[in-house]
C-alpha positions as CSV (number, residue, x, y, z in Angstrom):
1,X,0.0,0.0,0.0
2,X,1.4,3.3,-1.1
3,X,0.5,6.9,-0.3
4,X,1.9,10.4,-0.1
5,X,4.0,11.2,3.0
6,X,1.8,12.5,5.8
7,X,-1.5,11.1,4.4
8,X,-1.9,8.5,7.2
9,X,-0.2,5.3,6.1
10,X,0.8,4.4,9.7
11,X,-2.8,5.0,10.9
12,X,-4.0,2.7,8.1
13,X,-1.6,0.0,9.2
14,X,-2.7,0.3,12.8
15,X,-6.4,0.2,11.6
16,X,-5.8,-2.9,9.5
17,X,-4.1,-4.7,12.5
18,X,-7.0,-3.8,14.8
19,X,-9.6,-4.8,12.2
20,X,-8.1,-8.2,11.3
21,X,-6.8,-9.2,14.7
22,X,-9.7,-11.5,15.3
23,X,-9.3,-13.3,12.0
24,X,-5.5,-13.6,11.7
25,X,-2.4,-13.9,13.8
26,X,-1.3,-10.3,13.1
27,X,2.2,-9.1,13.7
28,X,3.5,-5.6,12.8
29,X,7.0,-4.3,13.1
30,X,9.0,-1.3,11.7
31,X,12.6,-1.7,10.9
32,X,14.7,1.0,12.7
33,X,18.2,-0.1,12.1
34,X,18.4,-3.3,14.2
35,X,17.4,-6.5,12.5
36,X,17.4,-8.4,15.7
37,X,14.9,-6.1,17.3
38,X,12.8,-6.2,14.2
39,X,12.5,-10.0,14.3
40,X,12.1,-10.0,18.1
41,X,9.0,-7.8,17.7
42,X,7.5,-10.2,15.1
43,X,8.3,-13.3,17.2
44,X,6.8,-11.8,20.4
45,X,3.5,-10.9,18.7
46,X,3.3,-14.4,17.2
47,X,4.0,-16.1,20.6
48,X,7.3,-17.5,19.3
49,X,10.0,-17.7,22.0
50,X,13.0,-15.4,21.6
51,X,15.1,-17.0,24.3
52,X,16.7,-20.4,24.7
53,X,18.1,-22.3,27.6
54,X,21.6,-23.8,27.1
55,X,23.0,-27.0,28.5
56,X,24.0,-25.2,31.7
57,X,20.6,-23.8,32.4
58,X,21.4,-20.3,31.3
59,X,18.8,-18.4,29.4
60,X,20.1,-16.6,26.3
61,X,18.5,-14.6,23.6
62,X,18.3,-16.1,20.2
63,X,20.7,-14.7,17.6
64,X,19.4,-13.0,14.5
65,X,19.8,-16.1,12.3
66,X,18.1,-18.2,15.1
67,X,15.2,-15.8,15.2
68,X,14.7,-16.1,11.5
69,X,14.7,-19.8,11.6
70,X,12.5,-20.0,14.7
71,X,9.9,-17.7,13.1
72,X,10.1,-19.7,9.9
73,X,9.5,-23.0,11.6
74,X,6.8,-21.9,14.0
75,X,4.9,-19.3,11.9
76,X,1.1,-19.8,12.3
77,X,-0.8,-20.8,9.1
78,X,-3.0,-17.7,9.6
79,X,-0.1,-15.3,10.1
80,X,-0.4,-11.8,8.7
81,X,2.7,-9.6,8.7
82,X,2.1,-5.8,8.5
83,X,5.3,-3.8,7.8
84,X,5.1,0.0,7.9
85,X,8.0,2.0,6.3
86,X,8.8,-1.0,4.1
87,X,11.4,1.0,2.1
88,X,13.7,0.7,5.1
89,X,13.8,-3.1,4.9
90,X,17.3,-4.5,4.3
91,X,18.1,-6.9,1.5
92,X,18.4,-9.8,3.9
93,X,14.9,-9.1,5.4
94,X,13.4,-8.8,1.9
95,X,14.9,-12.2,0.8
96,X,13.6,-13.8,4.0
97,X,10.1,-12.3,3.3
98,X,10.3,-13.6,-0.2
99,X,10.6,-17.2,1.1
100,X,7.7,-16.6,3.5
101,X,5.5,-15.3,0.7
102,X,6.3,-18.2,-1.5
103,X,5.4,-20.5,1.4
104,X,1.9,-18.9,1.6
105,X,2.4,-16.2,4.3
106,X,0.3,-13.1,4.0
107,X,2.5,-9.9,3.9
108,X,1.3,-6.3,3.6
109,X,3.9,-3.6,3.2
110,X,3.3,0.2,3.6
111,X,5.5,2.8,1.9
112,X,5.4,6.3,0.5
113,X,6.3,4.9,-3.0
114,X,6.8,1.5,-4.4
115,X,10.6,0.7,-4.3
116,X,10.1,-1.3,-7.5
117,X,12.6,-4.1,-6.6
118,X,12.5,-7.8,-5.8
119,X,9.5,-8.6,-3.6
120,X,7.8,-5.2,-4.1
121,X,7.6,-5.9,-7.9
122,X,5.6,-9.1,-7.2
123,X,3.2,-7.5,-4.8
124,X,-0.2,-6.1,-5.7
125,X,-0.1,-2.4,-5.2
126,X,-2.9,-0.3,-3.7
127,X,-2.6,3.5,-3.6
128,X,-4.2,5.3,-0.7
129,X,-6.6,8.0,-1.7
130,X,-5.9,11.5,-0.6
131,X,-7.8,12.6,2.4
132,X,-10.8,14.8,1.9
133,X,-10.9,18.5,2.8
134,X,-13.1,17.6,5.7
135,X,-10.5,15.2,7.1
136,X,-7.8,17.8,6.8
137,X,-9.9,20.4,8.5
138,X,-10.7,17.9,11.3
139,X,-7.0,17.3,11.8
140,X,-6.4,21.1,12.2
141,X,-9.2,21.4,14.7
142,X,-8.0,18.4,16.7
143,X,-4.5,19.8,16.8
144,X,-5.7,23.2,17.8
145,X,-7.7,21.7,20.7
146,X,-4.7,19.7,21.8
147,X,-2.6,22.9,22.0
148,X,-5.4,24.8,23.7
149,X,-5.4,27.2,20.7
150,X,-8.6,29.1,20.0
151,X,-9.0,29.5,16.3
152,X,-12.1,30.8,14.6
153,X,-13.6,28.8,11.6
154,X,-12.5,31.8,9.4
155,X,-8.9,31.5,10.5
156,X,-8.9,27.8,10.0
157,X,-10.3,28.3,6.5
158,X,-7.4,30.8,5.8
159,X,-4.8,28.3,7.0
160,X,-6.2,25.2,5.3
161,X,-4.8,25.9,1.8
162,X,-1.3,25.7,3.3
163,X,-1.8,22.1,4.1
164,X,-3.3,21.0,0.8
165,X,-4.8,17.6,1.5
166,X,-2.1,16.4,3.8
167,X,-3.1,15.8,7.5
168,X,0.5,15.9,8.7
169,X,1.0,19.3,7.1
170,X,-2.3,20.4,8.6
171,X,-1.1,19.7,12.1
172,X,2.2,21.4,11.4
173,X,0.4,24.5,10.2
174,X,-1.4,24.7,13.5
175,X,1.7,24.1,15.5
176,X,3.3,27.0,13.7
177,X,0.3,29.2,14.4
178,X,0.6,28.8,18.2
179,X,4.0,30.6,18.6
180,X,2.8,33.1,16.0
181,X,5.2,32.2,13.2
182,X,4.4,34.3,10.2
183,X,3.1,32.2,7.4
184,X,1.5,33.1,4.1
185,X,-2.3,32.8,3.8
186,X,-2.2,30.8,0.6
187,X,0.1,29.0,-1.8
188,X,1.9,31.1,-4.4
189,X,0.1,31.1,-7.7
190,X,2.2,30.7,-10.8
191,X,1.4,32.3,-14.2
192,X,1.0,30.0,-17.2
193,X,3.3,31.5,-19.8
194,X,2.5,29.3,-22.8
195,X,-0.1,31.7,-24.3
196,X,2.4,34.5,-24.1
197,X,5.1,32.5,-25.8
198,X,2.8,31.3,-28.6
199,X,1.6,34.9,-29.1
200,X,5.2,36.1,-29.5
201,X,6.0,33.3,-32.0
202,X,3.0,34.3,-34.1
203,X,4.1,37.9,-34.0
204,X,7.5,37.1,-35.3
205,X,6.0,35.0,-38.1
206,X,3.7,37.9,-39.0
207,X,6.7,40.3,-39.1
208,X,8.5,37.9,-41.5
209,X,5.5,37.6,-43.9
210,X,4.9,41.3,-43.9
211,X,8.5,41.8,-44.8
212,X,8.1,39.3,-47.7
213,X,5.0,41.2,-48.8
214,X,6.6,44.6,-49.0
215,X,10.0,43.3,-50.1
216,X,11.8,44.5,-47.0
217,X,14.8,42.1,-46.4
218,X,15.5,43.5,-42.9
219,X,12.0,42.6,-41.7
220,X,12.3,39.1,-43.3
221,X,15.6,38.5,-41.6
222,X,14.5,39.9,-38.2
223,X,11.3,37.9,-38.3
224,X,12.9,34.7,-39.4
225,X,15.8,34.8,-36.9
226,X,13.4,35.8,-34.0
227,X,11.0,33.0,-34.8
228,X,13.8,30.4,-35.0
229,X,15.4,31.7,-31.7
230,X,12.0,31.7,-29.9
231,X,11.2,28.1,-31.1
232,X,14.7,27.0,-29.9
233,X,14.2,28.6,-26.5
234,X,10.7,27.0,-26.2
235,X,12.2,23.6,-26.8
236,X,15.0,24.2,-24.3
237,X,12.5,25.2,-21.7
238,X,10.9,21.8,-21.9
239,X,14.0,20.1,-20.5
240,X,13.3,18.5,-17.1
241,X,14.8,15.9,-14.8
242,X,13.4,12.4,-14.1
243,X,10.0,12.4,-12.6
244,X,9.7,10.5,-9.3
245,X,7.0,10.1,-6.8
246,X,7.4,11.6,-3.4
247,X,9.8,9.6,-1.3
248,X,11.7,8.0,-4.1
C-alpha cells in the first residue's frame, strides 16, 4: 500500500491490524536499524520464543539467524505480517520475506512509494486515496484543541490551503500558528506563460510575412531569426529531470 508522505499510512496500518486481529495472527514491526529487534517484535507478537536455555541452564536470547529460523519453523498458518516503512527493509529481510510469501504467508507492506525491486515488484499495489478537505480540517481542529489554541472557523479556512490535502502538514500549520510564526495565507500562484510564448511566436511570423510582402529584407531576416530563436528557447524550456514520486 502506497500513499503520499503524511496522508496517514501508519494510521491505516494500525487500523488494519486492529480490524483483522480476530481473523488472523497479526504481527506488525517497523525496521529502525536493528534486524534483531525487528525479528524479536515479530516473534513476540506471534507467541514465538525469543530466548533459549543452554546445557548449563542459562537463558540466552536467540541470535538474528536463530530468530529467522524460529519464526520460519513456528509461523502460524493464519499469520499476517504488516510492515510500515517498508522501504527501510534490508536486502536480507526482503529475501527472508520472499521465502515466507512463496510458502503462503500473507504480507502487507506500507511505503510512500513502491521501491520497485525484488518482492515489491511481485506484490499487488494499492494506492491510498488523498484525504478529503473535511478530514484535513478535522486534523487542524484536533491539533488546535490539543494545543489549547482558540482558532475561529474563518482563521482555519485561511490556513487550510497551506496544508493542501495532507493531515501531517495540517497539524504542522497549527503548531506554527501557536507561537505566532508568520506564514502566508495561501500558496503562491504561478502564471502559465505558454499563451504569451505562442503569441510572441505568431508575432515574429507575422513580421516575417509582412517583410516578404513589402519586399523588406530586414523585416524578413529579423522575423525569421526571431522565430527560430524563440522556437529553440521554447524547446530548451521543456528540459526536465526524471519524474519520481514523493519519497523515491
